[in-house]
KEPALUM-293431 format. One record per residue: chain; residue in three letters; x, y, z of N, C-alpha, C, CB in turn. Coordinates in steps of 0.1 Angstrom, whole numbers, plus 5000, padded with zeros to 4 digits. Glycine has a CB too. Example, Ala and Ser with C-alpha at 12.3 -4.5 7.8 and 13.67 -1.06 7.14 Angstrom:
{'A' 'ALA' {5132 4943 5078} {5123 4955 5078} {5132 4967 5078} {5113 4955 5090}}
{'A' 'SER' {5128 4978 5071} {5137 4989 5071} {5129 5000 5079} {5141 4994 5057}}
//
This chain:
{'A' 'MET' {4982 4797 4870} {4986 4785 4872} {4984 4781 4885} {4996 4784 4867}}
{'A' 'ILE' {4979 4768 4888} {4979 4758 4898} {4988 4748 4899} {4968 4752 4899}}
{'A' 'ALA' {4996 4748 4911} {5006 4737 4914} {5002 4732 4928} {5021 4742 4913}}
{'A' 'THR' {5007 4720 4929} {5006 4710 4942} {5020 4718 4950} {5008 4690 4937}}
{'A' 'LEU' {5020 4715 4963} {5032 4719 4973} {5043 4713 4968} {5031 4715 4988}}
{'A' 'ARG' {5042 4700 4964} {5053 4692 4959} {5060 4696 4948} {5050 4679 4957}}
{'A' 'ASP' {5052 4700 4937} {5057 4708 4925} {5063 4720 4928} {5046 4711 4916}}
{'A' 'THR' {5057 4728 4937} {5063 4741 4939} {5077 4740 4946} {5053 4748 4947}}
{'A' 'LYS' {5077 4730 4955} {5089 4730 4962} {5101 4725 4950} {5088 4720 4976}}
{'A' 'ALA' {5097 4716 4942} {5108 4712 4931} {5110 4722 4923} {5105 4701 4922}}
{'A' 'LYS' {5100 4731 4916} {5104 4740 4908} {5102 4755 4912} {5098 4737 4897}}
{'A' 'LEU' {5106 4757 4924} {5105 4771 4931} {5107 4782 4923} {5114 4773 4943}}
{'A' 'SER' {5122 4781 4917} {5130 4790 4909} {5118 4796 4897} {5144 4782 4902}}
{'A' 'GLU' {5113 4784 4890} {5102 4787 4877} {5092 4791 4884} {5097 4774 4867}}
{'A' 'MET' {5086 4789 4895} {5073 4794 4898} {5075 4808 4903} {5066 4786 4908}}
{'A' 'VAL' {5085 4813 4909} {5091 4825 4912} {5089 4835 4899} {5106 4821 4915}}
{'A' 'LYS' {5097 4830 4889} {5097 4837 4878} {5084 4839 4871} {5105 4833 4871}}
{'A' 'LEU' {5075 4831 4873} {5064 4833 4866} {5057 4843 4873} {5057 4820 4864}}
{'A' 'ALA' {5052 4841 4885} {5049 4852 4896} {5055 4867 4891} {5057 4848 4911}}
{'A' 'GLY' {5068 4867 4891} {5075 4879 4887} {5070 4883 4874} {5088 4878 4887}}
{'A' 'GLU' {5067 4876 4865} {5062 4883 4852} {5046 4885 4854} {5067 4873 4838}}
{'A' 'GLY' {5040 4885 4861} {5026 4888 4864} {5017 4877 4867} {5020 4896 4852}}
{'A' 'GLU' {5022 4865 4865} {5011 4851 4864} {5012 4849 4879} {5017 4834 4853}}
{'A' 'ASP' {4997 4845 4884} {4995 4843 4897} {4998 4829 4900} {4981 4847 4901}}
{'A' 'VAL' {5004 4822 4908} {5006 4809 4910} {4997 4803 4921} {5019 4807 4913}}
{'A' 'LEU' {4990 4796 4920} {4983 4790 4934} {4987 4778 4938} {4969 4787 4933}}
{'A' 'ILE' {4989 4778 4951} {4997 4763 4953} {4985 4758 4964} {5016 4763 4961}}
{'A' 'THR' {4983 4746 4959} {4974 4735 4966} {4980 4726 4977} {4971 4725 4956}}
{'A' 'VAL' {4971 4723 4985} {4977 4711 4995} {4965 4705 5000} {4987 4717 5008}}
{'A' 'HIS' {4967 4690 4996} {4957 4681 4994} {4945 4687 4987} {4953 4676 5007}}
{'A' 'GLY' {4946 4692 4977} {4937 4695 4965} {4930 4706 4968} {4928 4685 4961}}
{'A' 'LYS' {4934 4716 4979} {4928 4728 4983} {4938 4739 4981} {4923 4727 4997}}
{'A' 'ILE' {4933 4753 4978} {4944 4762 4974} {4945 4765 4988} {4941 4775 4964}}
{'A' 'ALA' {4960 4768 4989} {4964 4770 5005} {4973 4785 5006} {4975 4755 5013}}
{'A' 'ALA' {4980 4788 4993} {4985 4800 4990} {4983 4804 4976} {4998 4800 4994}}
{'A' 'ARG' {4992 4817 4973} {4994 4823 4963} {5009 4830 4961} {4984 4831 4962}}
{'A' 'LEU' {5014 4826 4951} {5026 4836 4946} {5021 4846 4936} {5038 4828 4940}}
{'A' 'THR' {5025 4858 4938} {5019 4870 4930} {5030 4881 4928} {5006 4876 4939}}
{'A' 'GLN' {5030 4887 4920} {5040 4896 4915} {5039 4907 4926} {5038 4902 4899}}
{'A' 'ALA' {5056 4910 4932} {5054 4920 4942} {5051 4935 4937} {5065 4920 4950}}
{'A' 'ALA' {5047 4942 4947} {5040 4954 4942} {5053 4966 4937} {5028 4961 4956}}
{'A' 'THR' {5054 4973 4928} {5065 4980 4926} {5064 4993 4933} {5068 4981 4911}}
{'A' 'ALA' {5074 4998 4936} {5076 5011 4945} {5070 5022 4938} {5091 5015 4948}}
{'A' 'ARG' {5063 5035 4943} {5059 5043 4937} {5070 5055 4937} {5046 5045 4942}}
{'A' 'PRO' {5069 5064 4927} {5082 5073 4927} {5077 5083 4940} {5085 5083 4909}}
{'A' 'PRO' {5087 5089 4942} {5086 5098 4957} {5078 5111 4949} {5105 5104 4966}}
{'A' 'GLN' {5068 5115 4959} {5057 5127 4955} {5065 5138 4956} {5043 5129 4965}}
{'A' 'ASP' {5058 5149 4949} {5065 5161 4950} {5055 5170 4961} {5067 5168 4934}}
{'A' 'ASN' {5058 5169 4972} {5048 5176 4983} {5047 5192 4982} {5053 5172 5000}}
{'A' 'GLY' {5057 5197 4976} {5058 5212 4977} {5044 5216 4967} {5075 5219 4970}}
{'A' 'LYS' {5041 5210 4956} {5031 5213 4950} {5018 5214 4958} {5031 5203 4940}}
{'A' 'TRP' {5016 5201 4963} {5005 5200 4972} {5004 5208 4983} {5003 5188 4976}}
{'A' 'ILE' {5017 5212 4989} {5013 5222 5000} {5007 5234 4994} {5025 5226 5011}}
{'A' 'LYS' {5014 5240 4986} {5010 5254 4977} {4993 5252 4975} {5020 5254 4959}}
{'A' 'GLU' {4992 5242 4972} {4974 5242 4966} {4968 5241 4979} {4968 5227 4955}}
{'A' 'LEU' {4971 5234 4990} {4964 5234 5003} {4963 5250 5008} {4974 5224 5015}}
{'A' 'ALA' {4975 5255 5010} {4976 5270 5013} {4968 5280 5006} {4989 5275 5011}}
{'A' 'ALA' {4967 5275 4992} {4956 5283 4984} {4942 5278 4988} {4957 5280 4967}}
{'A' 'LEU' {4939 5267 4991} {4926 5265 4994} {4923 5270 5008} {4922 5253 4993}}
{'A' 'ARG' {4933 5271 5016} {4930 5278 5030} {4931 5292 5031} {4939 5274 5042}}
{'A' 'ARG' {4934 5300 5019} {4933 5313 5020} {4920 5315 5013} {4945 5320 5014}}
{'A' 'LYS' {4917 5309 5001} {4903 5310 4997} {4892 5309 5006} {4901 5301 4988}}
{'A' 'TYR' {4891 5297 5012} {4880 5296 5020} {4880 5296 5035} {4875 5285 5017}}
{'A' 'GLY' {4894 5304 5039} {4895 5307 5053} {4893 5295 5062} {4885 5316 5058}}
{'A' 'THR' {4897 5283 5060} {4894 5270 5068} {4909 5267 5073} {4887 5256 5059}}
{'A' 'GLY' {4908 5263 5083} {4921 5254 5088} {4928 5268 5096} {4935 5244 5072}}
{'A' 'LYS' {4938 5262 5104} {4946 5274 5110} {4962 5270 5104} {4946 5276 5130}}
{'A' 'PRO' {4965 5274 5094} {4979 5272 5093} {4990 5272 5102} {4981 5279 5086}}
{'A' 'GLY' {4999 5264 5102} {5009 5264 5112} {5008 5256 5122} {5011 5273 5116}}
{'A' 'ARG' {4996 5249 5125} {4994 5241 5136} {5001 5228 5135} {4979 5238 5137}}
{'A' 'SER' {5005 5222 5146} {5014 5209 5142} {5001 5198 5145} {5029 5206 5153}}
{'A' 'ALA' {5008 5186 5140} {4999 5177 5141} {4996 5174 5155} {5003 5166 5134}}
{'A' 'ASP' {5004 5173 5165} {5001 5173 5180} {4990 5183 5184} {5013 5176 5187}}
{'A' 'GLU' {4991 5195 5179} {4982 5204 5182} {4967 5199 5180} {4986 5215 5175}}
{'A' 'ILE' {4966 5194 5169} {4953 5190 5160} {4947 5179 5169} {4957 5185 5144}}
{'A' 'VAL' {4957 5168 5171} {4955 5157 5179} {4946 5159 5193} {4969 5152 5183}}
{'A' 'SER' {4956 5168 5196} {4952 5172 5213} {4937 5177 5213} {4963 5186 5222}}
{'A' 'GLU' {4935 5189 5203} {4925 5196 5203} {4913 5189 5198} {4928 5206 5196}}
{'A' 'GLY' {4912 5178 5191} {4904 5166 5192} {4900 5159 5203} {4909 5158 5185}}
{'A' 'ARG' {4913 5157 5211} {4910 5148 5222} {4904 5159 5234} {4924 5139 5227}}
{'A' 'ASP' {4907 5172 5235} {4898 5178 5243} {4884 5181 5240} {4904 5189 5245}}
{'A' 'ASP' {4882 5182 5227} {4865 5182 5224} {4859 5171 5229} {4862 5180 5208}}
{'A' 'ARG' {4865 5158 5232} {4858 5146 5238} {4855 5145 5252} {4866 5135 5237}}
{'A' 'VAL' {4861 5153 5258} {4863 5154 5275} {4852 5163 5279} {4880 5162 5281}}
//
């Protein structure tokens, strides 16, 4: 849907409802598109990191890569030391 800024101000509740239902509302100013109302992104359900961690540990054992137990700070500082 395309609406002027004036129409959008007058019917903001309706425009927000349309956007919430998935319809993009393009807002024009002096005949040019200036903004878009769109549906808000939905939150993703939390991930189960336990499964991912087990898979990563299995890959490390299989391929012998990485050093399990290193902290992120150790990895970052190692990368910085390589550049010096």
